[in-house]
VOPAGU-2260 file (C-alpha; in pm, 1 decimal, decimal comma):
REM VOPAGU-2260
SITE   aa  ch    i         X         Y         Z
SITE  MET   A    0   -1272,6     702,0    2787,0
SITE  LYS   A    1   -1478,1     675,0    2466,6
SITE  VAL   A    2   -1472,5     339,9    2287,5
SITE  VAL   A    3   -1506,6     327,2    1908,6
SITE  ASN   A    4   -1801,8     127,7    1774,9
SITE  ALA   A    5   -1814,4     230,0    1409,6
SITE  SER   A    6   -1548,5     228,3    1141,1
SITE  PRO   A    7   -1605,4     541,7     931,6
SITE  GLU   A    8   -1366,2     650,8     656,6
SITE  GLN   A    9   -1292,0    1008,3     552,2
SITE  THR   A   10   -1071,4    1148,3     275,6
SITE  VAL   A   11    -888,9    1480,6     287,2
SITE  VAL   A   12    -704,0    1621,0     -15,6
SITE  VAL   A   13    -402,8    1846,7      44,8
SITE  GLN   A   14    -209,7    1968,7    -260,2
SITE  ARG   A   15    -319,3    1669,7    -470,5
SITE  SER   A   16    -221,2    1413,1    -204,5
SITE  ARG   A   17    -513,0    1212,2     -66,4
SITE  PHE   A   18    -519,6    1121,8     301,8
SITE  ILE   A   19    -766,2     842,0     376,7
SITE  ALA   A   20    -844,6     804,5     746,0
SITE  ARG   A   21   -1027,1     528,8     934,8
SITE  LEU   A   22   -1117,4     501,2    1299,8
SITE  VAL   A   23   -1154,0     139,2    1407,4
SITE  PRO   A   24   -1226,0     -39,4    1734,2
SITE  VAL   A   25    -933,2    -244,2    1863,6
SITE  ASP   A   26    -851,3    -390,7    2201,4
SITE  SER   A   27    -510,4    -542,3    2124,5
SITE  LEU   A   28    -222,9    -514,2    1879,8
SITE  ASP   A   29    -319,1    -856,1    1742,9
SITE  ARG   A   30    -656,3    -713,9    1638,1
SITE  LEU   A   31    -488,8    -409,0    1483,6
SITE  ARG   A   32    -272,8    -610,3    1240,0
SITE  PRO   A   33    -564,7    -735,4    1023,8
SITE  VAL   A   34    -699,7    -379,2    1010,0
SITE  LEU   A   35    -364,1    -252,3     883,6
SITE  ASP   A   36    -342,1    -536,9     631,0
SITE  ALA   A   37    -692,4    -455,1     503,7
SITE  GLN   A   38    -602,0     -85,0     475,0
SITE  ARG   A   39    -289,7    -173,8     276,1
SITE  ARG   A   40    -489,8    -399,8      43,1
SITE  ALA   A   41    -764,9    -140,5      -2,3
SITE  HIS   A   42    -517,0     137,3     -82,7
SITE  ARG   A   43    -231,9     -36,3    -264,2
SITE  LYS   A   44    -108,5     286,8    -423,6
SITE  ALA   A   45     -62,9     454,9     -87,3
SITE  CYS   A   46     296,0     541,7       0,7
SITE  HIS   A   47     247,7     536,9     377,2
SITE  HIS   A   48       0,8     386,5     621,8
SITE  CYS   A   49      50,7     567,5     953,2
SITE  TRP   A   50    -140,4     471,6    1265,5
SITE  ALA   A   51    -192,6     525,4    1635,7
SITE  CYS   A   52    -388,5     323,1    1888,0
SITE  ARG   A   53    -500,8     337,2    2250,8
SITE  PHE   A   54    -666,0      56,4    2443,1
SITE  HIS   A   55    -681,2    -110,3    2780,8
SITE  ASP   A   56    -535,4    -460,5    2786,8
SITE  ALA   A   57    -673,1    -759,7    2976,5
SITE  GLU   A   58    -510,6    -641,9    3300,9
SITE  GLY   A   59    -655,4    -291,6    3262,5
SITE  ARG   A   60    -328,8    -119,6    3166,5
SITE  LEU   A   61    -349,3     155,8    2907,6
SITE  THR   A   62    -146,6      77,1    2596,3
SITE  GLU   A   63     -59,9     349,0    2344,4
SITE  GLN   A   64     141,0     301,9    2026,7
SITE  ALA   A   65     203,8     496,0    1706,9
SITE  ARG   A   66     390,6     427,0    1382,1
SITE  ASP   A   67     499,0     667,2    1107,0
SITE  ASP   A   68     563,3     404,2     834,2
SITE  GLY   A   69     862,6     604,9     708,6
SITE  GLU   A   70     669,7     930,5     664,4
SITE  VAL   A   71     822,2    1264,8     769,7
SITE  GLY   A   72     665,5    1495,3    1026,6
SITE  ARG   A   73     590,0    1232,7    1294,8
SITE  PRO   A   74     229,8    1169,5    1180,4
SITE  GLY   A   75     189,9     868,2    1410,6
SITE  MET   A   76     239,3    1089,8    1715,1
SITE  VAL   A   77       4,0    1350,6    1566,7
SITE  LEU   A   78    -265,4    1082,5    1536,9
SITE  LEU   A   79    -196,9     957,8    1890,6
SITE  GLU   A   80    -236,9    1311,2    2024,6
SITE  LEU   A   81    -579,4    1330,4    1856,6
SITE  LEU   A   82    -686,2    1008,0    2028,6
SITE  ARG   A   83    -558,1    1138,4    2362,1
SITE  ARG   A   84    -725,6    1476,9    2319,4
SITE  GLU   A   85   -1065,9    1317,9    2252,6
SITE  ASP   A   86    -998,8    1039,8    2508,3
SITE  ILE   A   87   -1077,8     769,5    2250,2
SITE  GLU   A   88    -996,8     402,0    2280,7
SITE  GLY   A   89    -936,2     247,7    1936,2
SITE  ALA   A   90    -707,3     291,2    1636,3
SITE  LEU   A   91    -671,5     575,6    1390,8
SITE  VAL   A   92    -518,5     469,9    1056,1
SITE  VAL   A   93    -434,4     719,9     780,5
SITE  SER   A   94    -304,2     623,1     435,0
SITE  ARG   A   95    -136,5     879,0     209,1
SITE  LEU   A   96    -161,4     858,7    -168,5
SITE  PHE   A   97     115,5    1090,6    -290,8
SITE  GLY   A   98      -3,5    1360,2    -531,2
SITE  GLY   A   99     332,4    1478,9    -659,6
SITE  VAL   A  100     381,1    1779,0    -429,1
SITE  LYS   A  101     619,2    1750,5    -134,9
SITE  LEU   A  102     457,5    1899,5     175,5
SITE  GLY   A  103     755,2    1902,6     410,7
SITE  PRO   A  104     742,1    1776,3     769,9
SITE  GLY   A  105     510,1    2051,2     894,7
SITE  GLY   A  106     272,3    2019,9     600,3
SITE  VAL   A  107     259,4    1643,0     633,8
SITE  ALA   A  108     182,4    1667,5    1005,3
SITE  ARG   A  109     -95,5    1921,7     938,8
SITE  ALA   A  110    -244,3    1705,8     661,6
SITE  PHE   A  111    -247,3    1391,4     877,0
SITE  ARG   A  112    -403,0    1594,3    1161,2
SITE  ALA   A  113    -673,7    1724,5     924,8
SITE  ALA   A  114    -755,0    1370,7     807,0
SITE  GLY   A  115    -765,4    1241,2    1163,7
SITE  GLU   A  116    -986,7    1526,9    1279,3
SITE  ALA   A  117   -1224,0    1468,1     984,9
SITE  VAL   A  118   -1278,0    1103,5    1075,0
SITE  LEU   A  119   -1310,9    1183,0    1446,2
SITE  GLU   A  120   -1568,2    1448,0    1367,1
SITE  ALA   A  121   -1766,5    1202,0    1152,6
SITE  CYS   A  122   -1749,6     937,4    1425,5
SITE  LEU   A  123   -1840,3    1162,8    1717,4
SITE  LEU   A  124   -2145,7    1322,2    1551,0
């Protein structure tokens, strides 16, 4: 399993909505909360802050969680699938700044996937 060391940020624009993605190292849900708080403070105008994380706890058990923050299209699970596919241990957080165009569930899922893939690509290079 790959462990995240850096915390890059990438922005993807889809039909005027901006999707800002960060990949951060975490090893517990307690360490994820300050990251989410910082993301919310940094992007106050964002409508949704969706996230997924994977890490091994102190006993060595794999923990996986995802949250959609009220967004349609299950973006938390989309982000978790990206972490699973690349076998990454850490958290992927994507904030959406609404651009005025409704994307629908499929469009939202594709946009969150594109943002997640962009930050993974930047991190894995």
